N, C-alpha and C positions, 0 to 999 in steps of 0.2 A: 176396201180390200184389207183383210186382217194382217197380211204380211207387211203392208205399208205402215199399219199401226204399230206393229212390233218394231220395225225399223225406226219409227219416229220416237219411240220410248224404249230403247233396247235394254236398259238396265232395270226396268221396273220389276219388282218382286210382287207387286200388288195386282197387276193386270195379267189376265190369263187368256190363253188360246189353247184349245184342245186339252184343257186340264193342267197345263204347265205355265209357269210364269214367263213373261216376255223375255226375261233375262236368259232363261234356258234356250228358248228358240233362237235368240240372237247369237248365241254361241255357235249354233249350227251354221249360221251365215258367215262366220269368221273364216272358214276354210271350205274348199271345194274338194270332194273326193277325187274328181278327175285331175285336179291340179296336184294333189298329194300323190296319187298313184302314178302319175306321169313321171315322177322322180324315182320310182321303184325300179330296181334292176333285177328283181326276182320274179318268178311266176306268181300270178294272181288268181285267187279262187273267189268267185262271186256266187253267193247262194241267195235265192229270192223265191218266196212263195207267190204263186199266181193269184191266190185269194187273200193276200195281205191287205188289210184295211188301214194299217198304220203307215206303211211305206208303199207308195204307188209302184207296182211292178214295172211300169214304164220307165221309172228312173233307173232301175237296174239294167233294163234293155239298152237305154241310152248310154249308161256307163260302159257296158260291154262293147257297144259299137264304137264309142270314142277311144277306148283302150286298144281295140283291134286296129283302128285307123292310125294309132300311134305305134303300131308294130309291137305291142306288148303281148307276152304269152299269157293268155287268159283262159281259164275254165269257167264256164257259166253253168251252174247247177240251178236250172229253173224248175222248181218243184211244183208240179201241177196240183191245183186245188189246195195247196198248203197255205195256212194263215201266217201271221207274224211269228208265231212260235213253232212253225213248221208242222202244225197239226193238220191232219186231213179229215174233213168233216165225216166222210163215210168210212173212216178207219179210226174210230175213237180210241182203240186199244194200242195203236201204234205210237211209239214215242218218236215223233218227228225229229227232235233234237238229236236223240241217240243215233238214228239212222243217218242224219246229216254228218255228225261227227265221225261216224264209221267211214263214210265216203271220203271225208276230208283226210282222215288218218291214212286211208289206203292211197289217196292221191299223194300225200307227203312221202309215203314209203316208196312210191314209184318214181318220184322226182329226185 
């Protein structure tokens, strides 16, 4: 298992996993989004593309469920067919980031 290899040599700058050095990946293991967000006392906005190949959309689903279970105020913007850059395959001219930031700005203005 590649994650075990990263954990076994977490400071390596010479060994790579998915194009990045083990050192980078091990930094992600140093903290947990659910642990960090559990301490937050403000509203939380989660955005996730369902066609994201870099971050499994299930992780955002689980994060949302865990935060709701902790009685956090969470908005979950699950963008259907959007990739990691919030681009949608059948809408190549649409700037997914721009649309997402417009929704986030509107959300902030309402809160």
